[in-house]
C-alpha positions in Angstrom: 0.0 0.0 0.0 2.9 2.3 1.0 4.6 1.7 -2.4 1.3 2.4 -4.3 1.1 5.8 -2.4 4.7 6.8 -3.2 4.2 5.7 -6.9 1.0 7.8 -7.1 2.8 10.9 -5.6 5.7 10.5 -7.9 3.4 10.1 -11.0 1.5 13.2 -9.9 4.7 15.3 -9.6 6.1 14.0 -12.9 2.9 14.7 -14.7 2.8 18.4 -13.6 6.5 18.8 -14.4 5.8 18.0 -18.1 2.5 19.9 -18.3 2.0 21.8 -21.6 1.6 25.7 -21.9 -2.1 25.1 -22.8 -4.8 23.7 -20.6 -7.9 22.1 -21.9 -11.0 20.8 -20.1 -10.1 22.8 -16.9 -13.1 23.8 -14.9 -12.0 27.5 -14.4 -9.7 29.9 -15.9 -6.4 30.0 -14.0 -6.0 33.2 -12.1 -9.7 33.7 -11.6 -11.4 32.0 -8.6 -14.7 31.3 -10.4 -14.6 32.2 -14.1 -15.5 29.0 -16.0 -13.6 27.9 -19.0 -16.2 27.2 -21.7 -15.9 23.5 -23.0 -13.9 23.7 -26.3 -11.7 26.7 -25.2 -8.1 26.2 -24.6 -6.3 28.6 -22.1 -2.9 29.9 -22.8 -1.2 29.5 -19.4 2.0 31.5 -20.3 -0.2 34.5 -21.5 -1.9 34.9 -18.0 -1.1 38.0 -16.0 -2.1 38.9 -12.5 -1.4 41.9 -10.4 -2.4 42.8 -6.9 -2.1 46.5 -6.2 -3.3 48.8 -3.2 -6.1 50.0 -5.5 -7.3 46.5 -6.4 -6.2 43.7 -8.7 -5.8 43.2 -12.4 -6.0 39.8 -14.1 -5.7 39.0 -17.8 -6.0 35.6 -19.4 -6.3 34.4 -23.1 -8.0 31.3 -24.6 -8.8 30.1 -28.1 -11.3 27.8 -29.7 -10.7 26.2 -33.0 -14.3 25.0 -33.1 -16.7 27.6 -31.3 -17.5 31.0 -32.9 -17.8 34.3 -31.1 -21.5 34.1 -30.8 -21.4 30.8 -29.0 -18.8 31.9 -26.7 -20.5 35.2 -25.8 -23.9 33.3 -25.4 -22.1 30.9 -23.0 -20.8 33.7 -20.7 -23.9 35.8 -21.0 -25.9 32.9 -19.7 -23.4 31.4 -17.2 -21.9 34.5 -15.4 -25.2 35.9 -14.0 -25.5 32.7 -12.1 -22.3 33.5 -10.3 -23.3 37.1 -9.4 -22.1 39.0 -12.4 -24.3 41.8 -14.0 -24.0 42.6 -17.6 -23.4 46.3 -18.0 -22.4 46.4 -21.8 -22.4 44.3 -24.9 -21.4 44.9 -28.5 -23.9 44.5 -31.3 -21.6 42.1 -33.2 -21.1 40.3 -29.8 -17.3 40.7 -29.9 -17.3 42.0 -26.3 -19.1 41.8 -23.0 -18.6 43.8 -19.9 -19.9 42.6 -16.5 -19.6 44.0 -12.9 -19.6 42.3 -9.4 -18.5 43.3 -6.0 -16.6 46.4 -7.2 -14.8 44.7 -10.1 -15.4 44.8 -13.8 -14.9 41.8 -16.1 -14.4 42.4 -19.8 -14.6 39.5 -22.2 -13.6 40.3 -25.8 -13.0 38.0 -28.9 -11.1 38.4 -32.0 -12.9 36.8 -34.9 -9.8 35.1 -36.4 -9.6 31.5 -36.9 -9.2 30.1 -34.3 -11.2 32.6 -32.3 -9.2 34.2 -29.4 -10.8 35.3 -26.2 -9.4 37.8 -23.8 -10.6 37.9 -20.2 -9.7 41.1 -18.2 -10.6 41.8 -14.7 -10.0 45.2 -13.0 -11.1 46.7 -9.8 -13.5 49.7 -10.3 -12.1 53.0 -9.2 
């Protein structure tokens, strides 16, 4: 039993050491506590930025989807985020960006319509 436990721990550590720069099928976008990663999106781990300042925090992350289009991505976040307490404050007619607020913070989700579609998530503290 002890050998199995040691083997499992070594396997876990080895797997994380060889992790790729992209994550797929993660529940949430890294850097955010509760921002879900839509199925089909792949986050770029090496492009995530997070700053804590005396005035608040700034978090930026990127993901892409070779299959989903901008409308599907925006529809997912428009439907999902209000369930997590976010309130939509602004949306572009072409659905290329979405702005939401919660607890003194602003979340902007924007897309670039290239193929694959790139999604930018930007969280800032309201001043």
